Residue, then its C-alpha position, 0 to 999 in steps of 0.5 A: x914296766x914302771x918303777x914305783x917311787x916310795x917316799x918315807x914319811x912320818x906318821x901321826x904316831x911319830x914312826x916313819x912309814x913308806x908311802x907309795x908316790x905318784x904312779x902315773x906315766x908322763x906324756x900327752x894324749x895322742x890321736x884326736x884333739x880332746x873334745x872332738x867327740x864327733x870324730x871319735x865315734x864311728x857312725x850315726x848310731x853311736x853318736x845318737x847313743x852318746x847324745x841320748x845317754x848324755x841327755x838322760x844323765x843331765x835332764x832325767x828324773x833319776x840320777x846315776x853314779x855318785x850324784x845319787x843321794x841316799x837320803x833326800x835333802 
């Protein structure tokens, strides 16, 4: 289990507070090289689904996720 680093900082009010530091574990990704999505996906069906989802995301009329605006510009 990882031990958390706690740092003491000064708040705008002037009092000292404890702040949680970095919570990631150092290291490098293992396995396939980054960016080689073809080797990461199993079969033809999975690859086609990946590509169709990407096309819908980039070229579709509807936006998904954080890019969707509630109020049009």
